[in-house]
C-alpha positions as CSV (number, residue, x, y, z in Angstrom):
1,P,0.2,0.0,0.0
2,L,1.1,3.6,-0.4
3,A,1.9,5.3,2.9
4,T,-1.4,7.3,4.2
5,S,0.7,10.4,4.7
6,L,3.6,11.6,2.5
7,P,6.8,13.7,3.8
8,D,6.6,17.2,3.6
9,E,9.8,17.3,1.9
10,L,8.4,16.2,-1.1
11,N,6.2,19.5,-1.5
12,R,8.5,20.9,-4.6
13,L,7.7,17.5,-6.4
14,Y,6.8,18.3,-10.1
15,Y,6.4,15.0,-11.6
16,L,5.1,11.5,-10.0
17,A,4.8,8.6,-11.8
18,I,3.8,5.1,-9.9
19,S,1.8,3.8,-12.8
20,Q,1.5,-0.2,-13.0
21,T,3.0,-0.6,-9.6
22,Y,0.0,-2.6,-8.5
23,L,-0.4,-0.5,-5.4
24,T,-3.3,-1.1,-3.4
25,G,-5.4,1.0,-0.7
26,T,-6.4,4.4,-0.6
27,I,-4.8,7.6,-2.1
28,P,-3.5,9.7,0.6
29,E,-5.4,13.0,1.2
30,S,-1.7,14.7,1.7
31,L,-1.4,14.3,-1.8
32,G,-3.2,17.4,-2.2
33,Q,-0.2,19.6,-0.4
34,F,2.2,19.1,-3.5
35,Q,0.8,22.2,-5.3
36,Q,3.8,22.5,-7.5
37,L,2.9,19.1,-9.1
38,N,2.5,19.2,-12.8
39,Q,1.8,15.4,-13.6
40,L,0.2,12.9,-11.7
41,D,0.2,9.6,-13.2
42,M,-1.2,6.5,-11.1
43,N,-2.9,4.4,-13.5
44,G,-2.9,0.8,-13.5
45,N,-2.7,0.3,-9.8
46,I,-5.4,-1.5,-7.3
47,F,-6.7,1.9,-5.3
48,H,-10.0,1.3,-4.1
49,T,-11.2,4.8,-2.7
50,S,-12.6,7.6,-4.1
51,I,-10.9,10.8,-5.6
52,S,-10.3,13.0,-2.7
53,E,-11.4,16.8,-2.8
54,S,-7.5,17.5,-2.0
55,F,-6.9,16.8,-5.7
56,G,-8.8,20.3,-6.3
57,R,-5.7,22.0,-4.5
58,L,-3.4,20.8,-7.1
59,R,-3.3,24.2,-9.0
60,G,0.0,23.4,-11.0
61,L,-1.6,19.8,-12.5
62,V,-1.6,19.7,-16.2
63,V,-1.9,15.9,-16.4
64,L,-4.0,13.7,-14.0
65,D,-4.0,9.8,-14.9
66,L,-5.7,7.7,-12.5
67,D,-7.3,5.2,-15.2
68,E,-7.4,1.5,-14.6
69,N,-7.6,1.5,-11.1
70,L,-10.8,0.6,-8.6
71,L,-12.1,4.3,-7.6
72,S,-15.5,4.5,-6.9
73,G,-17.7,7.4,-5.8
74,P,-18.4,10.8,-7.4
75,I,-15.7,12.7,-9.5
76,P,-15.1,15.8,-7.0
77,S,-16.6,19.0,-9.0
78,N,-13.3,21.0,-7.8
79,I,-11.5,19.4,-10.2
80,T,-13.0,21.6,-13.1
81,R,-11.3,24.5,-11.3
82,L,-7.9,23.4,-12.3
83,S,-7.2,25.7,-15.0
84,L,-3.7,24.3,-16.3
85,L,-5.4,20.8,-16.5
86,Q,-5.1,19.7,-20.1
87,E,-5.4,15.8,-19.9
88,L,-7.8,14.1,-17.4
89,M,-7.8,10.2,-17.6
90,L,-10.3,8.1,-15.3
91,Q,-11.4,5.4,-17.5
92,N,-12.0,2.0,-16.3
93,N,-12.9,2.8,-13.0
94,F,-16.2,3.0,-10.9
95,L,-16.7,7.0,-10.7
96,T,-20.0,8.7,-11.1
97,G,-21.1,11.9,-11.9
98,S,-20.2,14.2,-14.6
99,L,-17.9,17.3,-14.9
100,D,-19.1,20.5,-16.2
101,I,-16.1,21.6,-18.5
102,L,-16.7,24.7,-20.1
């Protein structure tokens, strides 16, 4: 499993790729503190949680790839406020709802 909290020293993290690693469990809320994060690639794991509202704090995010997990629940509406987001990949999960994108 991925640690439930991540060290503060990672707050300058720009790119995080942990795809196809078969990590299980939940995605830590503390991931939302990495506001410098530009690309987050967590596809192909076994995360069985909802997408945290903390993802809405990732203001620098350009790419968010969470496809091919076991994510469920609603897609947080604050993801649409990520003004730099260009790629959002959520396929092959069990998410509900829709996004209002202009």
